[in-house]
N, C-alpha and C positions, 0 to 999 in steps of 0.2 A: 827670413832671407838670409843668406844666399841661398838655402837649401829648399827653398820654396820658388826660385828663380824661374824653373820650367816646369813644376809638378805642383799637385795639390798637397796639402798638408799631410792629409790621412797616406798618400804614397809615399812620404818619406822613410827611407829604411829605419829599421832600428833592431838592435840587438843581435847584428851579424846577418841573419838569413829573413829576418821579418820585414813587413811593413806597419805602419801605425795603426791601420784599418784591421789588421788582423787580430788585433787584442780585442775590439768589440765584436768583431763576427766571429770568433772564438767562443766569447763569452755568450752569445745569442745562440750559438750551434749546440755547444756543449749542454745547455738548458732546455734544449728542444723546441726552439723557436727557429723554423727554418723555410719561412715566407718573408725574404727580406728584400728591401729596395733601398738602395744607395743614390740618394739624390746628388747630383754632380753637376758643377758648373766651371769652376776655375781650373784652367788648365789641365784638364782630367785624363787627358791619352793614357799616360803611365799607370794612372789609377784604374781606370776602365779595363786597360790590358791586364792589369794583376788580378783583377777580379773574374774576367772571362777565363782566364787560364788556369787560376788557383781555386776559385771557390765554385767547384761543382757537386750538387746534391743529386740526390735520387730523383728524377721527374716524375718516375712512376707513383712515389709517393706525394707528390704535389709541393714538391720543396725546392726552393730556387734562391740564388743571390743574383740580383740583376744591377746593373746601373742604370739610373735614370737620368740622363742630361736634362737641362732644362728645354723645354720644346716650343715654349710661347704659345701654350694654349690659350690664353687669355688675351691674346695682342701680341703686337710685336714689343715684347719687353721680355727680360730674364729675370732670373729670381730676383726679388728686392730685398730677401731675408730670408731666415730660416722657417717662420711663418708661412710666408709666401710661398716659400717653396712647396710645402706641403698643401696650401691652399692649391695650388695649380697641377699639384699630383693627386687631386682629389678622386680621380679615376681609378687609381690604384685601391684605394679602400673601397671604391664602389663595386670594383669588379670580386674583391675577396669576401666583402662582408664581414669582417672580424667585429666579434664583442668588443675587443681592445686593441689599441695601436701602442706599440712601443716607439719611442723617439727618443734615441740615442746619440751622441756624438760621435766621430770616429778618429779622435786625435789623441785618445788618452791612453795611459799605459796602467792596468791594472786587473785582476780578476774577480768573476762576479757571479753568482747564479742568480740570472734575471728573473728564473721562475719564483725563487723566494719572495721578490719584489712583487711581481704580479699579484701572488698571493695576498703580499699585505694591502695592495690596492684594493682587491676585490673585499677583503676583510673591511676595509676602511668605509667604504660605500660612497665614497666621494669622487668626483669627476676627474680628478688630478693627483697623481702621485709623482714627489720629486726626491731623487737620490740626494742624501746629504752626507757629508763626511765631517766628522767631528776634528776641526783645528784648533790651535790655541788662540784663545779670543786676542791677544796681541798682534796675532796674524791675518786675522780674520777681514780686515779692511782692505784686503787684496781681492777678495772674492765678493760674488752674490751672496748675501747672508739671508738665511733662514730663521726666523722669529717663531717658533712653533712652541704650542704648550705641552702639558704632560700627555695629553691625548693625541698627540702628535699633529693636531690640526694647526696649519700655517696661520700665524696671527699677522705677521707682514713678510713682505721679500723684500730686502734691503740691497741696493747695488752699490758695493763696496763703501760701507757706511764707516764715519770716524770712530763712531763709539759702537761696535757692535754687540749685540744682545747675549749673554751667556745663556747656557742651557738649564733648564729646571733641574736636573741633576748633576750639573757641572758648571758653576758660575764663570770658570776660568777658561772654556771652551764654547765654539759657536758652532753652528751647523753653516758651511759651506756648500753651494749648490753645485753638483758633480754635471749638471747639463743633462741628465739622464732623466727622462719622464716616462710615464706611463698613463694614459688615458683612456676612459671609456669613449668608446667610438663617437657616440653621439654627442659627447659635451665637447670633443675634439672639433669636428666638423662644425658645430655651432660657434665655436669660439675663433677659429678662423675664417670662418665666413663674416663675420661680424668685423673681424680684424681687416679684412681686407677692402671692407668698405669706409674703414677710418682713414682720411688722409693724412690726419695728423701722427699716425701709428708708424714705428719705426720696423714693423712686420718681423718682429724677432722673437722667438721663443721664451728667452730668459729675459728681456726688458718688456715684452708686451702681453704675451699670452699668460705666460704663469703669473703676474700680478692681476690680473682680470681673474682669475679663477680664485685668487687668494682675496681679492676685494669681494667676490660673491659666496666667500667661505666655503669653497668648494675644493680645497687643496690640502694634501697633507704631507707630511715627509717621511721618507723609509731613512732609517740609520742604517747606514752601510757597515757600521761594525756589527749589526745582527747578523750579517749575509755569513753563512759558513759554507766556504770552498773545499770540497774534498780534498787531501793532501795538503792544505795550506799549513804553514808554520807559524809560531807565535811572533816570529820576527815579519814575515810578510803579510800576517793577516791584515786585512782593511787597507793594503798599499794601493794608492792611488796616486797619481803622477800627471798633471797637466802640463803636457811639453809645450807650451805656446810662446816659450823663449828658449834662445839657443842655449841658456845657462840652464834652463830646466832639461833640457833635451841630453846636455851633456852630463848634468847629475844624475839623471834616470839612468844613464848609460853604466856610469860610476856605481850606482845600486845593484847592479847585475853580478860584479865581479869579485866580490869579497867572499873568502871561505863559506862565511854563513849570509848569503845575499840578502838584502833587504827585500829584492823581489828576486824570486826562484823562478827562473825560466826552467828548471827541471822537474818541476812538478807534473807527473806523468796521469795523474789522476783527474787532472783539468787541465790538459795541454793546450798550448797554443799554437794552431795548426797555420800552415803556409805551404807552399808549393816547394817540394824537397829541391836541393839545389844538385843538378846533375854534375857534379865534378868530383875527382878523387880527393881523398882526406888530406888535411894538411900535413906539411912536409917541412920535418926540420932538420938542417944539415949544417955540417961545418960548426958544431957546437952552439946552434941557435935553440933561444930558451925564451919562454914566454910564461911569467909568473902573474898569478892573479889575473887572468885575461881569458877571452874568447876569442877562439881563432876558428874561422870558418872554412867548409872544405874549399880546395882550390888554392889555398894559401902556401907560399913557400917562404919559410924563415932561414935565409942563409947567414949563419954567423951573425946573427942580429940579436938585439935584447927588446924584448916586449914586457912591459909591466903596467899593471892595470889598466888595460884596453881592450877594446874590443875591435876586431878586425872581420869586416865583410869578405865574400867570397872574392876568390882570385886575386891576390894580392901579394906583391913579391917585396920584401924586405931583406937588403942585401948586406953583406959584411960590413960590420962595425957599426951599422944604424942602431940607432935606441930611440924607440916609442914608450912615450911614457903618458898615462893618464889620458889617452887619445882614442877618436872614435875615428875609424878608416872605414870609407865606402868603397864599394867593389872596383876591382880593376886598377887600383891604384900601384905606381911604383915608387918605392922608395930606396933610394940610392947607397951606396957605399959611404960609412962614417956621416951619415946625415941624422940630425936631430929633431924629432917632433915631439913636443909637448904641450901637454893640455892644450889640444887642437882639436878640430874636427875637419877631415878631409872629404870632401864629395867625391864621386865616381870621378875616375880617368884621371887623377890628380897625380902629376909626376913631381915628385921631388928628387932633384939630382942630386950627384955626390956633393956630400960636404955641406948641403945647404940646411938651413935652420928655420922652423917653424914654431913658434910659439915661445921662443927663447927670451925675445926683446918686443915687446908689444909695439913700442914706439915704431921700430923696423917694420914690424908687420904692416901696421895701418899704412906707412908709408908706399909701401908696395901694393897697396889697396886691397889689401885683405880686411874682413870684418873682424873686429875685436869686440867681445859681449862685454857688459858691466864687470863681470867677475874676472875679465882677461883672457877667455878662451878665443884663441884665433881659429878663425874658420874660413877655409880655402872653398871657393866654388867649384862646380863641375868642370872637368876637362882643363884647369890651370896647369901650366908648368911653371913651376917655383924658380924664381931667380936666385942664383947662390949668395948674392950681396943684396 
């Protein structure tokens, strides 16, 4: 919040012209996995619209990406959790009769050849494979942690443990769960069916289903660092960012704009796909300048300075204005001599002449804006900022 005030998190814009869901869908499509159902529930209109307009495959070859809203198939109730969402959508699996089911989250930033993970799942011969990313052991308490042996079989699945276990080949690192899973179909059906009958379950994939597989000795970890994506660099190899907080969302954008980016959007060997913006190229007038920034089509920078920022399409930045270390979403207007610093502005925000955002956190909070733990100011959709 407030970016999810009226949209689902996977529909939140990212990187100028994308939405968060474009990253997982691109990974699946690039890997040749093109029968995709997106299970939606919370404020899903913009997400459904984006999928319908953007993600069109050749139906002649049996490919599709389709949003599947909660349908109350099992009575007058909505999805009770991620596992229940799959249980209530079991007809999708029955219709396609796949050997394996890939279950991925829709709100992380990364590149991954999912086919390589599927091959590892098949080779392992177990019912479930969990993608794990190596993180410093000192930071692993913030994640669901996978304790696995040298054979990759998961011994224990720990939710935010105080003392995370190290890895067999690196005691100072731990495996954090990426929330990405591959299942053998029969094993998944059995697991979610039994979970649905358990009144004490939270019906959550990470909290209930995966621990069940681990307890039965039927789960393994897939080391994300082993994934080889065409065109990746040493700097952005095995990059993964959970943008579940405003600070993480802001930091992930800052990863995009350096000369040698931590995450390279310009890898054309494994492209991130989205609907092309139908607007003219960005225009710079009256000595307007952008440094270390992404400026999307339709933007006009007129005598203003943009630095270390990401501008989405159709933004006006007027003479004397300064935008620094910020993320500006579509159709914003930033007036003359205004200052926007370490801020996130949602769509249709108007910053009038001389106004300041992100300069004084206390003043920002007093005006009703959200300020993150690290001091990033966030202005919600359609707000006109006051000058004082």
